N, C-alpha and C positions, 0 to 999 in steps of 0.2 A: 548925411542924416545919421541921430546919435545914433551911438554904438549901443545903448541902450535898447532902441527901440529894432532895431534891427534884429537884435538875440529873440526878443520877441514873437518876431514876424519868425524866425526860421522856425522857433518853438511852437508857434500855433501851425506852421505846415507840415513838422512831422507829424503831430497829433492827427491831422487831418487826413495825410498821406495812409499814416497807418489805421486808420479807420476805413476809410474809403479804397485806398490805395492807388496808385499812380496809371496815370491817365492811359490806358493800353493802344501802343501806335499801331497798331493793328484792326482795332475797330474803327465798324462804321457802323454808325447813325442815321437812317432814315430820315429825311428832310420831314417835317410835321409828325404826326401825332403815328405811335404805332408802341404797340403791344401785345406781346405773346406769351402763350401758356406752354406747359410741360407735364406730360406724365412725371412723376419721377419715384414714388415710391406705391406700389400695392402691398400691404403687410396684414396675415403671411401672407409670402409666395405661391403656397397650395391652399387653396381655397374648399373647403368639403361641405357636404349639405347638411344645414341647419346651423352652419356656421359663420362667427362677426370674423370681418375684417376691417381695413381703411384702404381708402383711397387718398392720396397727395397730390395735389398740383402744383406750382412752381410757374405765377404769373411774374414778368420782366415788362419791363418798358425799355422799346431798340428805338426810340424816338427822342428827333432834338425838342418834341412839344410835349407836355405835359398833359395828357386827360382831364378833364373837369371830373368825369363820372366815370372806372372801371366795375364792368359786372359778369362776372362766373355762372352760370346754369346748368342744370343736369335737365338738357330736354325729351331724352328718350332712355326710359330702362328695361330690361327685360323683366318680368312679372315674378321671377324666381329670386331676382333681388329687390329688397327693402332697402330705403334710404330713410337712417333714423331720425336726420333732421332735415332743416328747408333746404331742399333742393337749389336754391338763387343765393348765391352770396356777393353780396358788395362789398368791393375792395376797395380799401381805404386807398387814399389820394398818393400817386406816384409823383413824389416830389422833386428828382430829379431823373437826369435819360437813362440812369443805369439801376434803378430802382427796383426791387423785388419784392412781392408778395408770396406768403405761401399759403395754399388752400388744403383742407384736410377732410372728406367726408367721411362718416361713421355709417357704414352697411350690412348687412347680415345677408345670408341665403334663405327662401325657406326650406321646412322641413319636407318639403315636397320637390325640392330642385332636383330639375334636369340637368344629370351630368353636362360636362360641355363648356362647349363657348358661348357666352353670353357680352353683348356687344353693351357699351354705355356710350350712350350719344350727350355730349357737351358744347355749349354754345359762351366765346368770349367774348361782349362787346362793349365797348370805349367808346371816347370821345366827351362832344361838349355841347352845349345847347344849339347849334347850328349843323353838326354832323358829327355821326356814328357811324362805325366800322364794328364788324362783327367777321369773327370765324371760328368755323363747325372744329368738333374734334371727335374722335372717336377712340375706347378705351375698350380693348378683350380682355374680361374675368373669367380663367378656365376655371367651372367648380370638378373635381373633381367628387366618384363615386364607387361604391362598391359591388360585386356581383352576386344574386341570391343565384342558388343552384338546387331548387328542389328537386330531389329522384325518388326513384322507389327503392324502398327501404325491402319490403317483404310483400309478398301472395301467398291468402288464404285462400283457402275455398271450403264450403260448406255445401255437398257433401264432399271430401275428401276425395273418392272415385268419383268421377262424372263417368254416366251413361246417359246413353242417347233417349232426351223424351226428359231428363232430369233438369228441374228447377236450378238456376246455382246460385246462390249467394257469394259474392268476391270479394275480399276485403284487398286494397291494395294500401298498404302504409308509403306516405310521402314525409322523406326526411328533408331540410334544409340544411346541406352542407356547405354550404356560400357564405358570405362576409356580411351581405345586408340582407335586412330581412324580406320575403316575398309577399307580395299584396295579391290581394286578388285571385289565389290561387282556383284555376280551373282543370280539373283532368276528364278528359274522355278517350272513350278505348272504341277504335276502328275496325268493329265485327261486324259480320253482317247476320249474328243471331235478334231475335226478338226481347225486346228488355231494357232496363235501365241501362244508356252510356255514359251519363252526362253526369259527374259529381263535382260540388263545389264546396271547397274548404274554406278561404277567405285568406285570414292573413296567417303566414308561418315562418315564425320565429327564428333566428338562428339556433340551428342544434334539434329543432322541436321534429316531432313528429305527430299529423294527424291523421288519420285511417279515411281513405274515399272506398265507399262503396256502392258497388253498383249486383243486381240483378240480372241475368237474360234466362231463355231457355234455350238448351243444347239441344239442337233439332238436327245434329248428322253430328254424324262419327267422324273420327279423324284425326290428325296432330297438326294444330294451330298458332301461329306467330302470330299474338296479337300486336298492333300497334297500340301506342299510348301516348298519348298528347297531354304535356302539362303545360297550360298558361298560367301568364304570371308575370308581375311587374316588378323591377326594381329601379335601384338609382336611376339606369342606362332607360329605364321607359317598360313599353311593353314588351315581354318575349314572349319565345315557344320551344320548345325541345322536344322530342321526340325519341318515346324506349320502347321496349317491345316485352312481351311475357310470354311465355310458350303453357300450353296446356290442348290437353287428351282429352279427347271424348270417346269412351269404348261403345260395344255395342250394346245395341237398347238391349235392356233388362224391363219384366213384363211390371208392368204398374198397375193395370187391368188384365184380368185375365177369367176363361170360364174355366171354374173350380169343377164343378159337375155337370150331369146334365141329364135329366130324368122326365123321359114319357110318362104317361099315365092314360090310356090303359099302354103294360107293358110291349103290347104287338097290338098295335092298332090295324082296323081295318074301313076299308073303304067306306064309309057312309055316317062313321061313325063322328062322336067327339073325340079332341085331343088336346091335352093340355102338357103342354110343353115348359119347364122350370129349367131353366138353366141359373145357377148361383155365381155370381163376380165376386171377385174377389182381387179389392187393391193389394196389391204385393210390393207397394211403394213408402216413402219416406215421408209422406203430405195429405193434407185431406184433400180428397176429388168431391166437389161439389155438381147437384146435377146428372147424375150418373144414370141411362135410361140406353136400351136396348131397342134395337129396331130389327127383327129377323125378314127378309125379303124371301116370304114362301109364297107359291102359288092357289092357296088353298081360304076360303072365304071363314074371314074371324078376325081378329085381333091382332096384329104387325107391331105395337110398340107395350113398352114395358119401363114404367118410369122406377127407380129405388131410389135414390135422393142421393142423401150424401154419404158418403163409405172414409171410413176412419183409416190407419196403417193398419196392415192384416186382418181388416175388416171384409166381409162378404155379405150380401142380398141376394134376393132369391126375384128373377125375373120371369114370370108368368105369362105366356102365350097361350092363348084359348083358340083353336080352328075346329073347321070342319072340314075332315080327311074325304073329298067326292072323285078323288082321283088317286088309284093304287100305284105301287111305284117305289122306288129306291132314291129318296131326293137330299141334294146337299142344299143346303138354305143357307145363303148371303146375311150374316152377320156382324152389325156396327152397331161399337160400342161408347157411348159418345159423352164427355165428360168437360167440366170446367175445373182449370185451375187461376193462377195468379196469372196466364196471360195469355187467357180468354178460353177456345172451347175447343177439345182435342179430341180426335176419334181413333177408335181399333178398329180393324175391322180384320173378322175371322172366318169360319165357316160350323154348321151343324149336321149330324147325317140322319134322317129320319126313314126308316122304312115305314107305306103302307099295305099292309094286305090286302087283296083283293076278295071279293066274297060271293063273283057270281059266277065259280071255278072249285070244279071239287078239290084241285091240289091246295089249294084255302085252307079247304074244310079238312081236307087228309092228313096236313100237318098240324092243325088244332088238335085234331081226335087222336094222331099222332102221340102229341104234345103230352094231351091229357092221358092216355092210356101210361104212356112211358110214367107221367109220374104218379098214375093208381097202381103200375104193376111194382113199381120199387117201392109204394111204401107198404104194399103186402105183403115184398119179400122179406122186408126189413121185419114188419111185424111177426110172420113167421118164425125169420130166425132167431129174432127176439126170444119168443115162445118157446123155440128149440132150447135155446142153451138154458132157459129159466128152468126147464123142466129135469133137463140133465145135473143140473146142482142142485134141484130139491133132490132127485134121488141117491145123488152120490151123499147128500148130507144126514138123508134115512138112513143108509147101507152103514152108514158110520155109525147113526145112533144105536142101532141094532146089534151090531161085534159084542160092544162090551159088557151089553147084557144075559150074550149066548158063554160068553167065558167067564162072569160069576156064577151062572148056571155047573157048570164043570168042576166047580172048587167044590 
């Protein structure tokens, strides 16, 4: 063989081996068509929420026959991941048994993606017009996220000192101490008082504070540990945390009291008409509506009187008129009713009234004695007053006469 021809063949052999390498003695090729796929790249390796990343798959021929067509496709993907290009890729022809192709998909996670593992299912299909084969693959994409941490930052009550029967406005400052936005934040109280127990805040940004407002009726004294539940959503889904606040309800202070009682006549007598006037005063801090007084007396006549609205430190009269058809000493149960923000409330007390008899001498004697004492007192007071005046007049007259006598002696 011509030496020049040999040199040309050697040169070409070196170039070919440089490009494709020497055949691997250990390489085993499958008889017929064979194509494999392998995930070789997830970049970046840490995928966050609302984050872009790429998925790289290496396609390699492993048979001694060259398939006419090769297709790679994504068959199933989490709704939290979006593929930004066509999910089906036609692979260029594999010309020889060790040919490789590289497929890259550009993807991104949604803004509300859930942290955790998300599965992407893929399929590799290859063959010719008469026969096709397919292989399924799965790849795990781990989406990382941050925790939100809404907690109680402040507690305020109005009034500051809570008494039994008070209507209480409770303000809880809720601050997000976490690393992610807290969404759909709802704060709930676990107490047995009547009132508003749930407050919706909504979205709470990082290091932001919002106020949860509550209102309840402090119906019983005592020291209370009230559970506070904070429900929210963060990168890891729905969460629920529990905290505790302490409140003290002091002994009941009067909100409505009977400030004074007047009976007309002062000494009611059996068979007469009696007018009982009770002045009811609002000692509380809020306006009370629908104030009425019911007196459970045994006589014929009115038993209920309507006062209406009483502002703080305001009083109003409740007038009850009845016929005293029986004598004796009576203790009337009195019920004061009113309405506030939480419905109707009642306060119970008692009033004493004495009805004098008319068919016995004792009653007349007492009345006569009282009248005589009053008249006698007035007469005695008038006598002493006149006597004192006479004495003063005499002294004045005597004083006026003495200077006149001295003038005569001179």
